[in-house]
C-alpha positions in Angstrom: -1.6 -4.1 28.6 -1.9 -4.1 24.8 -3.0 -7.2 22.7 -1.1 -8.3 19.6 -2.8 -6.4 16.6 -4.0 -3.5 19.0 -3.5 0.0 17.1 -2.9 2.6 19.5 -3.9 6.0 19.2 -2.6 8.5 17.3 1.0 9.6 18.3 3.2 12.5 18.0 4.1 12.8 13.8 7.5 11.8 11.9 8.9 13.1 9.3 9.0 11.3 6.1 11.9 12.4 3.3 12.2 12.3 0.1 13.4 9.0 -1.5 16.7 9.2 -3.9 16.6 7.8 -7.3 17.5 3.9 -8.2 19.4 2.8 -11.1 19.6 -1.1 -12.0 22.4 -2.2 -15.0 21.7 -5.8 -17.0 24.2 -7.8 -16.3 23.5 -10.8 -18.4 26.1 -9.8 -21.0 28.9 -10.4 -19.0 27.9 -14.0 -17.9 31.0 -16.1 -19.3 33.5 -13.8 -20.0 37.0 -14.0 -18.4 37.4 -12.0 -14.7 33.7 -12.2 -14.1 34.3 -13.1 -10.6 36.4 -10.3 -9.7 33.3 -8.2 -11.4 31.1 -9.6 -9.4 33.1 -8.9 -6.4 33.3 -5.2 -6.7 30.4 -4.3 -8.5 27.4 -6.6 -6.3 29.6 -5.2 -3.0 28.4 -1.5 -4.1 25.0 -2.5 -6.2 23.5 -4.0 -3.3 23.8 -1.6 -0.8 21.4 0.7 -3.1 19.5 -1.6 -5.1 16.1 -2.3 -4.1 14.6 -5.8 -3.9 13.3 -6.5 -7.6 17.4 -5.6 -8.6 18.9 -8.0 -5.9 17.0 -10.8 -6.9 17.7 -10.1 -10.6 21.2 -10.4 -9.5 20.4 -13.3 -8.0 19.5 -15.2 -11.1 22.6 -14.1 -12.3 24.9 -16.1 -9.8 22.8 -19.1 -11.2 26.1 -20.5 -12.6 28.8 -23.3 -11.4 32.1 -22.5 -9.8 33.9 -20.2 -7.8 31.8 -17.1 -9.1 28.1 -18.6 -7.5 29.5 -19.0 -4.3 31.2 -15.8 -3.9 28.0 -13.9 -5.2 26.1 -16.5 -3.0 28.2 -15.3 -0.3 28.2 -11.7 -0.8 24.5 -11.2 -1.0 23.9 -13.5 2.6 26.3 -10.5 3.9 24.1 -8.0 2.6 21.0 -9.6 3.8 21.9 -9.2 7.5 21.1 -6.5 9.9 24.5 -3.9 10.0 25.2 -0.6 10.4 24.7 0.2 7.0 21.4 -1.5 6.3 19.3 0.1 4.0 17.2 2.5 5.3 13.7 -0.2 4.8 14.8 -1.4 8.5 14.6 1.9 10.4 11.3 2.5 8.1 9.6 -0.4 9.3 10.8 0.0 12.9 9.2 3.5 13.0 6.2 2.5 10.8 5.4 -0.4 13.5 5.9 1.7 16.2 3.0 4.1 14.6 0.6 1.1 14.2 1.7 -2.1 16.1 0.3 -5.2 14.6 0.6 -8.9 15.7 3.6 -11.3 14.9 1.3 -13.2 11.9 0.1 -10.0 10.1 3.5 -8.5 10.4 4.5 -11.7 8.4 2.2 -11.2 6.0 3.0 -7.8 5.3 6.7 -8.8 5.1 5.3 -11.1 2.4 3.4 -7.9 0.3 5.8 -5.7 0.5 8.9 -7.8 -0.9 6.4 -8.9 -4.1 5.9 -4.9 -4.2 9.3 -4.2 -5.0 9.3 -7.1 -7.1 6.6 -6.1 -9.3 7.4 -2.5 -9.0 10.5 -3.2 -11.7 7.5 -3.9 -14.0 4.7 -2.2 -13.1 4.4 1.2 -11.6 2.3 0.6 -8.5 3.4 3.3 -6.6 5.3 6.5 -7.1 9.1 5.7 -6.8 10.5 8.5 -4.9 8.2 6.5 -2.0 9.4 3.1 -1.9 12.7 3.9 0.8 9.7 4.4 2.7 7.1 2.1 2.2 6.2 0.9 5.7 5.5 4.4 7.3 4.5 6.5 4.0 2.1 3.2 2.5 1.7 0.6 5.5 1.3 2.5 8.4 -0.9 5.1 6.5 -3.1 2.1 5.6 -2.8 0.8 8.8 -4.3 3.2 10.7 -7.7 3.4 9.5 -8.3 0.2 11.8 -8.4 2.5 14.6 -11.6 4.8 13.2 -13.3 1.7 12.2 -12.3 -1.1 14.6 -15.1 -3.2 14.5 -15.4 -2.9 10.9 -14.7 -6.8 8.8 -16.0 -6.1 5.1 -14.4 -3.0 3.3 -14.3 -1.6 -0.2 -11.2 -0.1 -1.4 -12.0 1.8 -4.5 -9.4 2.2 -6.8 -6.6 -0.3 -5.4 -4.2 -0.1 -7.5 -0.7 -0.9 -5.1 -3.0 -2.3 -2.7 -3.1 0.4 -0.5 -5.1 0.5 1.7 -7.0 -2.8 0.9 -4.2 -5.2 1.2 -3.1 -3.8 3.9 -6.1 -4.4 5.3 -6.6 -7.8 4.3 -3.5 -8.3 6.0 -4.3 -7.1 9.5 -8.2 -8.5 9.2 -6.8 -12.1 7.9 -7.2 -13.6 11.5 -10.4 -11.8 11.9 -13.3 -14.5 11.5 -15.8 -13.4 8.6 -13.2 -10.4 7.1 -13.4 -9.5 3.5 -11.9 -6.9 1.5 -13.4 -5.7 -2.1 -10.7 -4.7 -4.1 -12.2 -2.6 -7.4 -9.2 -2.1 -9.9 -10.2 -1.5 -13.8 -6.2 -2.1 -14.9 -5.6 -5.3 -15.5 -1.8 -5.3 -14.7 -2.9 -4.1 -11.3 -5.4 -6.5 -10.4 -3.3 -9.3 -11.1 -0.7 -7.6 -8.6 -3.7 -7.2 -6.1 -4.4 -11.2 -6.5 -1.4 -12.3 -6.2 -0.7 -10.2 -3.3 -3.8 -11.9 -1.6 -2.3 -15.3 -2.4 0.6 -14.5 -0.9 -0.3 -13.5 2.2 -3.1 -15.8 2.4 -5.5 -12.9 3.5 -9.2 -12.6 2.7 -10.0 -10.6 -0.3 -11.6 -10.2 -3.7 -10.8 -8.6 -6.8 -13.0 -6.9 -9.2 -11.5 -5.7 -12.6 -13.6 -3.2 -13.6 -14.5 0.5 -13.7 -15.5 2.1 -9.9 -18.8 3.5 -11.2 -19.9 0.3 -12.7 -18.8 -1.7 -9.9 -20.5 -0.6 -6.4 -23.7 -1.0 -7.2 -23.0 -4.8 -8.0 -21.0 -5.4 -4.1 -23.4 -7.6 -2.7 -24.0 -8.3 1.0 -23.8 -5.7 4.0 -20.7 -3.4 3.9 -18.7 -1.7 7.2 -16.6 0.6 5.8 -15.6 2.3 2.3 -12.6 3.6 1.6 -9.8 5.2 -1.0 -6.8 6.3 -1.8 -4.7 8.9 -4.2 -7.9 8.0 -6.5 -9.7 11.3 -7.2 -11.6 14.5 -5.9 -13.3 14.2 -2.8 -16.4 14.9 -4.7 -16.2 12.4 -6.8 -15.1 10.0 -4.1 -18.6 11.0 -2.1 -20.5 10.0 -5.6 -18.5 6.8 -5.6 -19.1 5.7 -1.7 -22.9 7.4 -1.5 -24.9 3.9 -2.7 -22.9 2.0 -0.2 -23.2 4.7 2.8 -26.9 5.0 2.1 -26.7 1.0 3.4 -24.8 2.0 6.5 -21.3 1.5 5.5 -18.7 4.2 6.9 -16.4 6.3 4.4 -13.0 7.0 5.2 -10.4 9.0 3.2 -7.1 9.6 3.3 -6.5 13.2 2.1 -3.5 15.7 1.8 -3.0 19.6 2.5 -5.8 20.4 0.3 -8.7 18.7 2.2 -10.3 22.3 2.8 -11.3 23.5 -0.8 -11.8 19.1 -1.3 -14.6 19.7 1.0 -15.7 22.7 0.3 -16.0 21.7 -3.5 -18.1 18.5 -2.4 -20.3 20.8 -0.4 -21.9 22.3 -3.6 -22.9 18.9 -4.6 -23.6 17.4 -1.1 -25.3 17.6 2.2 -22.0 15.6 4.3 -20.6 16.4 8.1 -17.7 15.4 7.7 -14.9 14.6 11.0 -11.1 15.3 10.6 -8.6 13.2 11.4 -5.0 14.3 11.9 -2.9 11.5 10.4 -0.4 9.8 12.5 2.1 9.3 9.9 3.3 13.1 9.4 2.8 15.8 6.9 0.0 17.3 6.0 -2.5 14.6 6.0 -6.1 14.1 7.1 -8.6 11.2 6.8 -12.1 12.6 6.1 -14.9 10.3 8.1 -18.4 10.4 6.4 -21.7 8.6 8.1 -24.2 10.0 6.4 -24.0 11.4 2.4 -27.1 12.9 0.8 -27.4 14.6 -2.9 -28.4 18.9 -2.8 -30.4 17.6 -6.0 -30.3 14.7 -8.1 -28.7 17.0 -11.0 -25.9 16.1 -8.6 -24.7 13.4 -11.3 -24.7 15.8 -13.8 -22.0 17.7 -12.4 -19.3 14.5 -12.7 -20.1 13.4 -9.1 -20.4 9.6 -10.1 -18.0 9.8 -13.1 
């Protein structure tokens, strides 16, 4: 019997389709005008079926007026928040993701808070590709959670170039109930670093944000590191250079990569002696995870080729 939080072996992959464009229009100029109640009743009904969470919260703030208009707005928004046959694709996407990578109820609640925060911040800070938002659970959450299967005993992780928090914040949510767990999130962009701090706070997850360039922070992380990872940050030969100081001290490296992984491995072997293990991604497509337990330079001049740049 599976215990809560257990990640099952890799099941068959699922196809992830592209997203549809999302458009939001400001409604603030309409406040106080004659007929605003009728406008909200007709327009919100359509908008709430297509807009993502950030626009939903904007509309909610627009409804903060007295009178029947407010009642109509809140009633309609409450109806749209209930599951139905026309519920946005996020519900099915979440179910598919949790089937691929099951987690405990506590972890699921943390991930819910994280996804909501991500969608709110996405409106003002580009954290992930907009085209992936309708499939944020399978495309990003599950894709991050699967790393735990490859390093089940790892407690101390380093996520290089954390960006929107994948995989770092997701791992922090999953390991929140694990004693001694900590995720180091390395990010050079101040706005994204601020988001990462807020994500750790609202999810009550263990982690530390390092606002710094990757090459300037890896050597400064004190203590034992069990696993180092990075997702959609740099070519593999550069990631290996970043991770080498940690792997030389006993850490495992796990790097999610796309369909060009063979070409990236060929390039990496020009500078590094490595024996990679390749794991097919469970989230579909042509993704792979490169696992490295040992990294050695061909010669000291390897840094001249930008492997630590």
